[in-house]
C-alpha positions as CSV (number, residue, x, y, z in Angstrom):
1,M,85.5,54.4,120.5
2,S,84.8,53.5,124.4
3,D,86.0,55.0,127.5
4,A,88.8,52.4,127.9
5,A,89.9,54.3,123.9
6,F,90.0,57.5,125.7
7,D,91.7,56.8,128.2
8,A,94.2,54.6,126.7
9,P,97.0,57.0,125.4
10,V,98.3,58.5,122.2
11,W,102.0,57.3,121.6
12,H,104.4,59.7,119.9
13,N,108.0,59.4,119.8
14,G,107.7,56.5,122.2
15,K,106.0,58.8,124.7
16,P,102.6,58.1,125.9
17,L,100.1,61.0,125.5
18,R,97.0,62.0,127.3
19,K,93.8,62.8,125.7
20,G,91.7,65.5,126.1
21,Y,88.4,67.2,125.4
22,T,87.2,70.3,123.0
23,T,85.8,73.7,124.0
24,G,82.7,72.0,122.2
25,S,82.1,69.3,124.9
26,C,82.9,71.4,127.8
27,A,80.3,73.9,126.6
28,T,77.7,70.9,125.9
29,A,78.4,69.2,129.6
30,A,78.2,72.7,130.9
31,A,74.7,73.5,129.1
32,K,73.5,70.0,129.9
33,V,74.4,70.2,133.8
34,A,72.9,73.7,134.1
35,A,69.4,72.5,132.5
36,L,69.7,69.7,135.1
37,M,70.0,71.9,137.8
38,V,67.3,74.5,136.9
39,L,64.7,71.3,136.7
40,R,65.9,69.7,140.0
41,Q,66.4,72.7,141.9
42,H,69.7,71.2,143.2
43,L,73.1,71.5,142.9
44,I,75.1,69.2,140.6
45,H,79.1,68.5,140.8
46,Q,79.3,65.8,138.0
47,V,78.2,65.1,134.4
48,S,78.2,62.6,132.1
49,I,77.8,63.3,128.2
50,V,78.6,60.9,125.0
51,T,80.7,63.0,122.0
52,P,80.3,62.9,118.6
53,S,82.4,60.3,118.6
54,G,80.9,58.0,120.7
55,V,83.3,58.7,123.8
56,T,81.5,59.1,127.7
57,L,83.0,61.7,129.4
58,N,82.3,62.0,133.0
59,L,83.4,65.5,134.1
60,N,83.5,68.1,137.5
61,V,81.1,70.6,137.6
62,E,82.9,74.5,138.6
63,S,80.8,77.4,139.8
64,P,77.6,75.9,139.9
65,H,74.8,77.6,141.1
66,I,70.9,77.9,140.5
67,E,68.8,81.4,140.7
68,G,65.2,80.9,140.1
69,Q,64.2,78.9,136.7
70,Q,67.8,79.9,135.8
71,A,71.4,77.9,136.3
72,V,74.6,78.4,135.7
73,A,78.1,75.9,135.3
74,A,81.4,75.7,134.4
75,I,83.6,73.3,132.9
76,R,87.4,72.9,132.4
77,K,88.5,73.2,129.3
78,D,91.1,69.6,129.2
79,G,93.7,69.7,126.3
80,G,95.3,66.5,127.8
81,D,99.2,66.9,126.4
82,D,98.0,69.1,123.1
83,I,98.2,72.1,125.5
84,D,96.5,75.2,123.1
85,A,95.3,78.8,124.1
86,T,92.2,77.3,125.6
87,H,93.9,74.4,128.1
88,G,92.5,75.5,132.0
89,M,90.4,77.6,131.0
90,L,86.6,77.6,132.3
91,I,83.4,77.6,129.8
92,F,80.2,78.7,131.4
93,A,76.7,78.0,130.1
94,R,73.9,79.7,131.3
95,V,70.6,77.9,130.7
96,S,67.2,79.5,131.6
97,L,64.1,77.8,131.0
98,N,60.5,79.0,129.1
99,D,57.2,77.7,127.7
100,S,58.5,78.5,124.1
101,G,59.0,74.9,123.0
102,E,62.4,76.1,121.1
103,I,66.2,75.9,122.1
104,V,67.9,79.0,121.5
105,L,71.8,78.8,122.0
106,R,73.5,82.1,121.8
107,G,77.5,83.4,122.8
108,G,78.2,85.9,125.2
109,E,81.4,87.1,126.7
110,G,84.4,85.7,125.5
111,V,82.7,83.7,122.7
112,G,83.9,85.3,119.5
113,T,81.6,86.8,116.8
114,V,81.9,85.8,113.3
115,T,83.1,89.2,110.8
116,R,83.7,87.4,107.6
117,K,82.3,84.7,105.2
118,G,84.1,81.4,104.9
119,V,84.3,79.7,108.0
120,G,80.7,78.3,107.9
121,L,78.8,80.0,110.2
122,P,76.3,83.4,109.4
123,L,78.1,87.2,109.7
124,G,77.5,88.4,113.3
125,S,76.6,84.8,114.7
126,A,78.7,83.5,117.8
127,A,81.6,81.7,116.7
128,I,80.3,78.3,118.0
129,N,80.9,75.7,115.2
130,R,78.1,73.1,113.8
131,T,79.0,69.9,115.8
132,P,79.0,71.8,119.1
133,R,75.6,73.6,118.1
134,Q,73.8,70.2,117.7
135,T,75.0,68.6,121.1
136,I,74.6,71.4,122.9
137,E,70.9,71.4,121.8
138,A,70.7,67.7,121.9
139,A,71.9,67.5,125.5
140,V,69.9,70.7,126.8
141,R,66.8,68.6,124.8
142,E,67.5,65.6,126.3
143,A,67.6,67.0,130.0
144,I,64.6,69.4,129.7
145,G,62.3,67.3,127.6
146,P,60.4,67.6,124.6
147,L,58.1,70.1,125.1
148,R,60.0,73.1,127.3
149,G,62.0,75.7,125.7
150,A,65.0,77.0,127.0
151,E,67.6,80.0,126.4
152,V,71.1,78.8,126.4
153,E,74.1,81.2,126.6
154,I,77.8,79.9,126.1
155,F,80.4,82.3,127.6
156,A,84.0,82.3,128.8
157,P,85.3,85.1,131.1
158,E,89.0,84.3,129.9
159,G,88.0,84.3,126.1
160,E,88.7,87.8,124.8
161,E,92.2,87.8,126.3
162,R,92.6,84.1,125.5
163,A,91.3,84.7,121.6
164,L,94.7,86.9,121.1
165,K,97.0,83.6,120.8
166,T,94.8,82.1,118.7
167,Y,94.0,82.2,114.6
168,N,90.4,83.9,115.2
169,A,91.4,87.5,114.4
170,R,92.9,86.3,110.8
171,L,89.6,84.5,110.6
172,G,87.3,87.3,111.1
173,I,86.4,86.1,114.5
174,V,86.6,89.0,117.0
175,G,85.8,89.4,120.5
176,G,86.8,85.8,122.2
177,I,87.6,82.1,121.4
178,S,85.6,79.5,119.5
179,I,83.6,76.6,120.4
180,L,84.7,74.1,118.8
181,G,85.1,70.2,118.2
182,T,83.5,67.4,115.4
183,T,84.8,64.5,117.9
184,G,84.8,66.2,121.1
185,I,88.0,64.9,121.8
186,V,91.6,66.4,121.3
187,T,94.2,64.0,120.5
188,P,97.5,64.7,121.2
189,M,100.1,65.9,118.0
190,S,97.0,66.2,115.6
191,E,98.0,67.8,112.4
192,E,94.4,67.2,111.4
193,S,93.0,70.1,113.4
194,W,96.4,72.6,112.8
195,K,95.7,71.8,109.0
196,R,92.1,72.3,108.9
197,S,92.7,76.0,110.7
198,L,95.4,76.8,108.1
199,S,93.1,75.7,105.3
200,L,90.0,77.6,106.8
201,E,91.8,80.9,106.0
202,L,92.1,80.0,102.2
203,E,88.4,79.6,102.7
204,I,87.5,82.9,104.3
205,K,89.9,84.8,101.6
206,R,88.8,83.1,98.9
207,A,85.2,83.8,99.8
208,A,85.8,87.6,99.8
209,G,87.0,87.1,96.3
210,L,91.0,87.1,96.4
211,T,92.3,84.6,93.7
212,R,95.9,85.0,94.3
213,V,97.5,83.8,97.9
214,V,101.2,83.7,98.9
215,L,101.8,80.8,101.2
216,V,104.7,81.5,103.7
217,P,106.0,78.6,106.2
218,G,105.4,81.2,109.3
219,N,105.7,84.8,110.8
220,H,109.5,85.5,109.5
221,G,108.2,85.0,105.9
222,E,104.5,87.0,106.4
223,R,106.8,90.0,107.8
224,F,109.2,89.4,104.9
225,V,106.5,89.7,102.5
226,R,104.6,92.9,104.1
227,E,107.9,94.7,104.9
228,Q,110.2,93.9,102.5
229,M,108.1,93.1,99.7
230,G,105.5,95.7,99.9
231,I,102.3,92.8,99.5
232,D,99.1,93.5,100.8
233,S,99.3,90.8,104.0
234,N,95.7,90.0,103.1
235,V,97.1,87.6,100.1
236,V,99.4,86.0,102.7
237,V,98.7,82.6,104.6
238,T,100.8,80.6,107.0
239,M,101.2,76.8,105.2
240,S,103.4,76.1,108.4
241,N,105.1,72.4,107.2
242,F,102.0,71.6,105.4
243,V,103.2,72.4,101.5
244,G,101.4,70.1,99.4
245,Y,98.1,70.4,101.9
246,M,97.5,73.6,101.3
247,V,98.9,73.7,97.7
248,E,95.8,71.6,97.0
249,E,93.5,73.3,99.0
250,A,94.3,76.4,97.5
251,V,93.6,74.3,94.3
252,R,90.4,73.1,95.9
253,L,89.4,76.3,96.2
254,G,89.8,77.8,92.9
255,Y,93.0,80.3,93.7
256,Q,94.5,81.1,90.1
257,H,98.1,81.7,91.5
258,I,100.0,80.8,93.9
259,V,103.3,82.4,95.2
260,L,106.0,80.6,97.7
261,I,108.1,82.3,99.8
262,G,110.5,81.7,102.5
263,H,114.1,80.7,103.7
264,P,116.0,78.0,101.8
265,G,115.7,75.6,104.7
266,K,112.3,75.3,104.1
267,L,111.4,75.8,100.4
268,I,114.6,73.5,99.0
269,K,113.0,70.9,100.5
270,I,110.0,70.9,98.1
271,A,112.8,71.3,95.1
272,A,113.5,67.5,96.1
273,G,109.4,66.8,95.5
274,I,109.0,66.6,99.7
275,F,105.8,68.3,100.4
276,H,105.5,67.9,104.5
277,T,108.7,70.1,105.3
278,H,108.9,69.2,108.8
279,S,112.3,67.3,109.9
280,H,110.5,64.1,111.0
281,I,109.4,63.7,107.7
282,A,112.2,64.0,105.7
283,D,115.6,66.2,106.2
284,A,117.3,65.8,102.6
285,R,118.3,70.2,102.4
286,M,121.7,69.5,101.8
287,E,121.7,66.3,99.3
288,T,119.7,68.5,97.5
289,L,122.0,71.3,97.5
290,V,124.9,68.9,96.6
291,A,122.7,67.5,94.0
292,H,121.3,70.9,92.0
293,L,124.8,72.4,92.5
294,A,126.8,69.7,90.4
295,L,123.8,70.0,87.6
296,L,125.2,73.9,87.9
297,G,129.0,72.7,87.4
298,A,130.0,73.9,90.6
299,P,133.2,72.4,91.7
300,L,133.9,69.5,94.2
301,E,135.2,71.6,96.6
302,L,132.2,73.5,97.0
303,L,129.8,70.3,96.8
304,T,132.2,68.8,99.9
305,L,132.3,72.0,101.6
306,V,128.2,72.0,101.3
307,G,127.7,68.5,102.3
308,D,129.2,68.7,105.2
309,C,127.5,71.8,106.3
310,D,125.0,70.9,109.3
311,T,122.7,74.3,108.5
312,T,121.6,75.8,105.1
313,E,123.1,79.2,106.6
314,A,126.6,77.5,106.8
315,A,126.3,76.4,103.7
316,M,125.0,79.6,101.6
317,E,128.1,80.9,102.9
318,H,130.3,78.7,100.8
319,I,128.0,78.9,97.7
320,D,128.3,83.1,98.3
321,A,132.4,82.4,98.6
322,Y,132.0,80.5,95.1
323,G,129.8,82.8,93.4
324,F,127.1,80.2,92.7
325,Q,123.7,82.6,94.0
326,H,122.3,81.6,90.7
327,I,121.4,78.7,92.2
328,Y,118.3,79.9,94.2
329,N,116.7,80.5,90.8
330,H,117.6,77.4,90.0
331,L,115.8,75.8,92.8
332,A,112.8,78.4,92.6
333,E,112.4,77.5,89.4
334,R,112.5,73.5,90.3
335,I,110.1,74.3,93.2
336,C,107.6,75.4,90.8
337,M,108.6,72.4,88.8
338,R,107.6,70.1,91.5
339,V,104.6,72.1,92.3
340,L,102.8,71.9,89.0
341,Q,104.0,67.9,88.7
342,K,102.2,67.4,92.0
343,L,99.1,69.1,90.0
344,R,99.7,67.2,86.8
345,Y,95.8,66.1,87.1
346,T,94.6,69.5,87.4
347,K,92.4,70.8,84.8
348,T,93.3,74.5,85.2
349,P,96.2,74.2,87.3
350,P,97.7,77.7,88.8
351,V,100.0,80.3,88.2
352,C,102.9,79.1,90.5
353,D,106.0,81.5,91.4
354,A,108.6,80.9,94.0
355,I,110.7,83.4,96.2
356,M,113.5,82.4,98.0
357,F,115.4,85.0,101.0
358,A,118.2,85.4,103.4
359,F,117.5,85.6,107.0
360,D,119.2,89.3,106.5
361,N,116.1,90.1,104.2
362,Q,117.7,89.7,101.3
363,V,116.1,88.2,98.0
364,L,118.2,84.9,97.1
365,G,116.3,83.8,94.0
366,S,113.1,83.8,92.3
367,N,111.8,81.5,88.9
368,R,111.5,85.0,87.5
369,P,111.8,88.4,88.0
370,V,110.3,89.6,91.4
371,S,109.1,93.2,89.7
372,D,106.6,90.8,87.5
373,I,105.4,88.8,90.6
374,V,104.7,91.4,92.5
375,E,102.9,93.0,89.8
376,A,100.6,89.8,89.4
377,L,99.6,89.8,93.0
378,Q,98.3,93.7,92.4
379,C,96.1,92.6,90.3
């Protein structure tokens, strides 16, 4: 990919969106310029690196200073138009030269520490992922030559505070941010990195021995499971809108029991075979409700009322008034059927359950007794 390709915007919904660069690119550039400053013994205010995807970045250097055989420099993270918790923060590198011939990389203030298996890094190590580790070491080696050694410390003074807005704590990364980036470039509206972070939580829990998992759309589902059902939150993983992806990841990792729990506004789409539940992909909630109410013999008047609703909550009021609450058990069974159809080529498909709840935290329906599902999760 050329520089022109980096400068070209990503178009989303008719709007041009600017690309950015990762914390890994920032750390690599900071380490490279710090190493060069030690060698040359003068301050440098701009540095260029080539990212793993082949893009050349020319980046401004902030807070450069030299102290004998040690130098410090920072690069400001720019996520483009894909703003995240690390956007705008400074990523620092401190490079100290020595005669060891080896490059030793460590994390300092504001860079998280790995405390659980499953993220692909040793326990107790700094949360600097493999690709950034390689690019940092390669950039420093290029700067200092083949014979010298160096100690490289990556740190981020705002890291601990910023990390509170990330998934790091749930992934067992404590005390700061992660230094990430497989391509070095942030693509706006990229779902892949989001999906990967969700899948990573599945991997960590599986590495810890978990074989049963509850997938919820978001915070509301997680809170319901914990507070209303008394299920250990350790078995809960957020799937966001990526139902199909997360189900397939759970199967890939060897989970034996998958439970989908959420509000009908999200889960009902699965009953129609829609496995990405964001409204920009598909929205057939009312059509699905109408079809299944008709299958259960609902009167035309109810079907018409539901079909005219804009929200699931509004439709639920009509369903309650007409006494068709058993639609939710029916839909839960249909959801499980759809999931197992999706997994029909899996040699050992998992047990699948589904539970739907209302915004007032009442269970609306499930494919089998909720007590049986909860008991199975606690085995």
